[in-house]
MDAnalysis code that builds the backbone (N, CA, C; Angstrom):
import MDAnalysis as mda
import numpy as np

u = mda.Universe.empty(216, n_residues=72, atom_resindex=np.repeat(np.arange(72), 3), trajectory=True)
u.add_TopologyAttr("name", ["N", "CA", "C"] * 72)
u.add_TopologyAttr("resid", np.arange(1, 73))
u.add_TopologyAttr("resname", ["MET", "LYS", "GLU", "ASP", "PRO", "ILE", "TYR", "LYS", "GLU", "HIS", "ARG", "ILE", "HIS", "THR", "THR", "PRO", "LEU", "LEU", "SER", "GLY", "ARG", "TRP", "ILE", "SER", "ALA", "ILE", "VAL", "ASN", "ILE", "GLY", "LYS", "LYS", "LYS", "VAL", "VAL", "THR", "LYS", "ASP", "SER", "LEU", "THR", "ASP", "THR", "VAL", "THR", "ARG", "VAL", "PRO", "GLY", "GLU", "TYR", "ASP", "SER", "GLU", "GLU", "GLN", "ALA", "LEU", "GLN", "ALA", "ALA", "ARG", "GLU", "TYR", "ILE", "SER", "THR", "GLY", "ALA", "ASP", "GLN", "SER"])
u.atoms.positions = np.array([
    [0.805, -1.375, 0.109],
    [-0.050, -0.149, -0.027],
    [0.843, 1.119, -0.093],
    [0.287, 2.643, -0.612],
    [0.920, 3.709, -0.612],
    [0.483, 4.165, 0.633],
    [1.748, 5.149, 0.994],
    [1.136, 6.124, 2.139],
    [0.936, 7.844, 1.904],
    [-0.443, 7.762, 1.898],
    [-0.418, 9.728, 2.018],
    [-0.688, 10.482, 2.778],
    [-0.045, 11.438, 2.815],
    [0.170, 12.781, 4.006],
    [-1.066, 12.431, 4.977],
    [-0.824, 12.896, 6.317],
    [-1.391, 12.543, 7.198],
    [-3.045, 13.565, 6.985],
    [-4.109, 13.261, 7.156],
    [-5.357, 13.950, 6.678],
    [-5.866, 14.356, 7.905],
    [-6.447, 15.244, 8.601],
    [-7.355, 15.186, 10.073],
    [-7.497, 14.015, 10.856],
    [-5.886, 13.964, 11.150],
    [-5.502, 12.862, 12.146],
    [-5.489, 11.392, 11.552],
    [-5.855, 10.967, 10.507],
    [-5.546, 10.155, 9.352],
    [-4.372, 9.671, 8.591],
    [-3.645, 8.446, 8.748],
    [-3.083, 8.314, 7.781],
    [-3.813, 7.748, 6.645],
    [-4.034, 7.718, 5.285],
    [-4.210, 7.273, 4.105],
    [-3.654, 6.113, 3.479],
    [-3.821, 5.187, 3.186],
    [-3.013, 4.368, 2.214],
    [-4.096, 3.860, 1.452],
    [-3.270, 3.640, 0.003],
    [-4.092, 3.080, -1.248],
    [-3.379, 1.767, -1.987],
    [-3.912, 1.131, -2.613],
    [-3.169, -0.085, -3.264],
    [-3.827, -0.203, -4.512],
    [-3.810, -0.760, -5.569],
    [-3.720, -1.252, -6.548],
    [-4.677, -2.494, -6.298],
    [-5.262, -2.651, -7.160],
    [-6.005, -4.264, -6.942],
    [-5.264, -4.822, -8.782],
    [-5.645, -6.413, -8.577],
    [-4.873, -6.945, -9.634],
    [-5.703, -6.759, -10.949],
    [-7.265, -6.159, -10.686],
    [-7.737, -5.456, -11.428],
    [-7.767, -4.450, -12.427],
    [-6.850, -3.463, -11.903],
    [-6.411, -2.111, -11.843],
    [-7.407, -1.374, -11.341],
    [-8.764, -1.893, -10.756],
    [-8.809, -0.575, -9.676],
    [-8.138, -0.561, -8.352],
    [-8.653, 0.467, -7.870],
    [-7.669, 1.153, -6.395],
    [-9.094, 0.836, -5.196],
    [-8.345, 0.763, -3.853],
    [-8.766, 0.833, -2.466],
    [-8.074, 1.629, -1.869],
    [-8.425, 1.681, -0.685],
    [-7.881, 2.965, 0.635],
    [-8.335, 2.384, 1.881],
    [-7.485, 2.026, 2.784],
    [-7.477, 2.139, 3.800],
    [-6.988, 3.158, 4.742],
    [-7.470, 3.585, 6.032],
    [-6.940, 4.867, 7.154],
    [-6.633, 4.457, 8.155],
    [-5.810, 5.188, 8.817],
    [-5.388, 4.529, 10.037],
    [-5.695, 5.878, 10.734],
    [-6.195, 5.742, 12.433],
    [-6.313, 6.934, 12.853],
    [-5.664, 6.992, 13.491],
    [-4.748, 8.072, 13.329],
    [-3.571, 8.579, 14.259],
    [-3.737, 9.125, 15.845],
    [-4.948, 9.864, 15.815],
    [-5.462, 10.825, 16.750],
    [-6.162, 9.759, 17.611],
    [-7.205, 10.291, 18.502],
    [-8.268, 9.614, 19.283],
    [-8.691, 8.282, 19.050],
    [-8.669, 7.161, 19.895],
    [-9.027, 6.384, 19.540],
    [-10.588, 6.162, 19.104],
    [-11.396, 5.430, 18.149],
    [-12.869, 5.557, 17.794],
    [-13.234, 4.027, 17.891],
    [-14.727, 4.252, 17.856],
    [-15.681, 2.776, 18.357],
    [-15.110, 2.141, 16.784],
    [-15.275, 1.156, 17.034],
    [-15.268, -0.200, 15.971],
    [-16.641, 0.029, 15.417],
    [-16.600, -0.150, 13.953],
    [-17.510, 0.360, 13.073],
    [-17.333, -1.133, 12.192],
    [-18.382, -1.546, 11.591],
    [-18.512, -2.161, 9.864],
    [-17.310, -2.195, 9.411],
    [-16.996, -1.037, 8.844],
    [-15.823, -1.093, 7.703],
    [-14.441, -1.139, 8.622],
    [-14.667, -1.428, 10.043],
    [-13.180, -1.135, 10.581],
    [-12.656, -2.657, 10.749],
    [-11.026, -2.966, 10.391],
    [-10.195, -4.001, 10.490],
    [-9.852, -4.054, 11.738],
    [-9.309, -2.824, 12.240],
    [-8.758, -3.302, 13.883],
    [-9.704, -1.699, 14.437],
    [-9.290, -1.379, 15.866],
    [-9.526, -0.530, 16.070],
    [-9.104, 0.943, 15.576],
    [-7.938, 0.716, 14.977],
    [-7.474, 1.905, 14.262],
    [-7.496, 2.259, 13.091],
    [-7.618, 1.063, 12.585],
    [-8.103, 1.042, 10.552],
    [-9.034, 0.455, 10.411],
    [-9.496, 1.328, 9.300],
    [-10.710, 1.288, 8.515],
    [-10.313, 1.140, 6.911],
    [-11.489, 0.164, 6.264],
    [-10.896, -0.056, 4.860],
    [-12.194, 1.149, 4.502],
    [-11.802, 1.752, 3.572],
    [-12.914, 2.589, 3.185],
    [-13.925, 1.687, 2.026],
    [-15.102, 1.759, 2.368],
    [-15.840, 0.872, 1.219],
    [-16.018, 1.462, -0.296],
    [-15.615, 0.107, -1.267],
    [-15.522, 0.481, -2.535],
    [-14.131, 0.393, -3.218],
    [-14.288, -0.052, -4.467],
    [-13.060, 0.191, -5.550],
    [-13.409, 1.862, -6.399],
    [-12.035, 1.631, -6.690],
    [-11.912, 3.198, -7.465],
    [-10.942, 3.111, -8.792],
    [-11.483, 3.617, -9.569],
    [-10.786, 3.509, -11.168],
    [-9.430, 4.482, -11.362],
    [-9.181, 5.036, -9.905],
    [-7.724, 5.608, -10.226],
    [-6.714, 5.927, -8.436],
    [-5.824, 5.858, -8.154],
    [-5.432, 6.145, -7.234],
    [-6.212, 7.734, -6.643],
    [-6.456, 8.613, -7.361],
    [-6.910, 10.000, -6.899],
    [-8.288, 9.875, -6.441],
    [-8.970, 9.038, -6.906],
    [-10.411, 8.411, -6.792],
    [-10.316, 8.183, -5.755],
    [-9.857, 7.052, -5.039],
    [-8.960, 6.144, -4.063],
    [-9.192, 7.341, -2.694],
    [-8.287, 8.389, -2.769],
    [-7.446, 8.984, -1.924],
    [-8.443, 10.090, -1.739],
    [-9.354, 10.576, -2.745],
    [-10.761, 11.339, -2.620],
    [-11.374, 11.009, -1.780],
    [-11.794, 9.697, -2.319],
    [-12.928, 8.359, -1.309],
    [-12.543, 8.609, 0.206],
    [-11.318, 8.118, 0.079],
    [-10.873, 8.128, 2.020],
    [-11.105, 9.716, 2.589],
    [-10.572, 10.945, 2.010],
    [-11.032, 12.458, 2.775],
    [-12.027, 12.277, 3.051],
    [-13.543, 12.257, 1.855],
    [-14.544, 11.993, 2.177],
    [-15.388, 11.343, 3.160],
    [-14.755, 10.382, 3.532],
    [-15.060, 8.818, 4.647],
    [-14.715, 10.122, 6.176],
    [-13.624, 10.617, 5.593],
    [-13.167, 10.960, 7.152],
    [-13.713, 12.717, 7.755],
    [-14.133, 13.183, 6.415],
    [-15.029, 14.529, 6.581],
    [-16.190, 14.193, 7.113],
    [-16.668, 13.107, 6.501],
    [-18.359, 13.090, 6.427],
    [-18.235, 12.291, 8.353],
    [-17.457, 12.175, 8.813],
    [-17.245, 11.218, 10.149],
    [-17.390, 9.649, 9.776],
    [-17.517, 9.016, 8.732],
    [-18.455, 7.742, 8.884],
    [-17.206, 6.838, 9.628],
    [-16.238, 6.874, 9.804],
    [-15.487, 6.623, 10.706],
    [-15.538, 6.400, 11.762],
    [-16.861, 7.127, 12.493],
    [-16.967, 7.469, 13.886],
    [-18.467, 6.914, 13.694],
    [-19.292, 5.975, 13.176],
    [-20.307, 5.791, 13.385],
    [-20.436, 4.328, 14.234],
])
C-alpha cells in the first residue's frame, strides 16, 4: 500500500488491485474510535468501494473521514 500525508489525524493508504481498480484504508492516529462495520481494527478502517484511479481512492478516503463515517 502507498502512504499519503496525514489528513485530519488519519493516514491514508492506497493500493491497486489486480483488476486495475484502487482501494484505500485509513489509520486513525488521533484519539481512539468506536469500531464500525468497516473497521479492520480499532485504528484501521477500509474505505468501502473500489475506484478507477488512485486519486479517486484518496478522495473517497478524505470524504469518508470528513463525513465522520469512521466514527459511526
